[in-house]
N, C-alpha and C positions, 0 to 999 in steps of 0.2 A: 561214810561220805553220803551226802544228800544225793538222791538219784533224780532222774529227769522228771518223773511224775510228781515228786515232792516239790521240786523247784517250780514246775508249771502251776501246781495248785497254789503255792504260796504267792507267787507273783500275780496270778489271776485274782486271788482274794485281795491282795494289797491294792491293785488297780481299782477294783470295784469299791473298796472302802473309801479310797481317796476320792473317787468320782461321786460317791454318796455325799461326801462333805462338800465337794465343789466339782461339778462336771468339767470345769476348765482348769483342773488342778495342775495339769502338765505345764501350762504357761503362766501359772499364778505366782511363781517366784518364791514359793514356800522354802524356808530354810531347813530342809531335812537333815543336812549335816550339822547344822547348829543344834537341832533337837538331839541328834546322836551324840554330840559333844556333851550336852547337859546330862543325858542319861548315863554317859560314860563316867562323868564326875560323880553322879549318884552311886554308880557301881563302886567307885573308889571309896566313897563314904561307907557303903555296906561292907566293904572288905576291911576297912580300918587302916589308917595311915599315920595316926598321931603317935609319935614315939614317946611323948611325955605322959601318956596315960595308958592304962590297960584297956585293950579292945579285943573283941571276938569277931571273927568273920561270920557274917550272916549269909550262909550259902543259898538258902531259898530266895532271899531278896536279890542276891547277885544274879541268880539264874533268871529271875523275872526281868531285871534290868537288861540282860542280854537279849531276851525275847523282844523287848521294846526297841532296843538298838537295831535289831534285825528288821523290824517294821520300817524304820526310817532309812536303813541302808537299801532295802529293796526299792523303796520309793525313789531314792537318789539314782539308782541304777536304771529304773524304768524311765526316768526323765531323760537320762543320757541317750536312751534309745527310743525316745518319743512315744512311750507307752507300749512298745512292741514287746509283748510277753515272751514270744519265742526267741527273739534276739537277745533279750535280757537273760533268759534261762541259759542260752548257749554260752554267753560270756562268763556267767558264774560257774557253769560246769567246766569250762576251760580253765578258769583260775583254780578250781578245786583239783582238777587232774594234774595241773602243773605243780601243785603242792609247794608253793614258794615257802622258803624257810627263813628268809631274811628280807629286809628292805633298807634302803638308804633314805634317811630323812634329815634334812638340815645338815648335810655333809657327814652324818654319822651312820655307821652300819649297825643295824639292830638284828641280832639272831634271836628269833622267837623262843627257841627251845632253851636258850641260855638265860632267859629272863624269867623271873617269877611272875605270878598273876598280877600283882600290883603294878609292876613295871610295864607289863604288856597292856594293862588297862590305861596307864598313863600315855603310852605310845598311841593307842587308839584314840584317846582324847585329843592329842596333838594333831593327828592326821585329820580327825573330823573338823577341828578348828581351821585347818588348811583346805577344807572342802574335799577331802580324800577319804576313801575307805578301802581297806585291804581285806579281801575275803579270807585269805590264808591266816592272817593274824587273828581275825575274828574266830576262826575255827580252832585255833590254838587256845584262845581264851575260853571257848566253850568247853574244850577238853579239861582245861585247868579248873573250870567251875564244876567239874564232875557231871557234865551233861553229854549225852550221846547226840548225834545228829537226828536220830529218830525222836528223842525227847524234845529237841528244839522244834522239830516239825510239829509234833503233837501239841506242844504248848502254844506255838504260834497259831496254828489252825484253831485251837480251842478259844484263844483270846479273841481272834478275829471274828469267828462265828458268833461268839457271845455278844460282841459289839453289834454285829448285824441283827442278831435276834432282839436285842434291846431296842434298837432303832425301829424295827418292824413291829414292835409291840408297845409303842407309845412312850418310849424313853424321853424323846424330845418334848412330847406334850405333857409329860408328868403323869401318865396313866399306867406306866409299866409297874408290874408287881415284882419287886426284887427278892422278896422272901416267899418261898413256896414250902408249905408243909413244915414250917418252923426252921427252914434252912435257906441260906442265901443262894442266889443263882450260881455263883462261882463254885459252891460246894456241889451242886447238882452237876455242874460241868465236869468236875473231877471224876464223879461217878461214871458219866457218859464216856469220857476219854479212856477210863480204865476198862470199860466193858467192850469198846469197839476195837476192831482191827485197823490199825493206822495204814496198812498196806492196801486197803480197799481203794479202787479207782475213784469212787464217789465218797471218799472219807469225809470231806467237808460237808456235803449234803446230808450224810448220815448223822453227823454231829448235830446239825440244825434240826433234823427230823426228830431225833431223840430228845432234844430240848423241848420241842413242840409237844411231844407226847407227855412230858412231865409238867408243862406249864398249865396253870389253872385257867378255867373259863375259855378253853379253846372253842 
């Protein structure tokens, strides 16, 4: 289960990234659940759903889509609480502790554990289309995608910090160097995440610092 420090770190990073895009993002009317819906459909594509042809589940891509969905879900929850990170963290923690195992949607009861990954992804897509997000369902999907909550945290922080790092080093202006020493920045990020202890209180800052040490022409 995600603990309080992890939730606070992720929500704080999400708020800062959204504010970097638009300082008035809370009231901008962005369709975060629409974005989550689209990412959920992409996850279904990576899983494979076509019964008339052979398909293989692409687990790494599925996991990446889940991380993207979590970005949009956190944004949606932050808006509900007017950008209050502490209040948002508390409501997520409460939902996690309640460990909801089912939900009623469109008059039907859906038991998460009785559904396979594909059907749970489809349910999440429908909820997102209705501007709703269920934390317990998402955590069931994470487990079905063979991800731990620690892995979700590490990948989320890593992707968020890399986005910050790119912006701070000229990504928007076109001066950012994406390949360092013959390897792309996301490959360096994997090395950094592997080497660092994700339980550090300053984990996000440590990721940024290590990327800075690797980046050329500092």
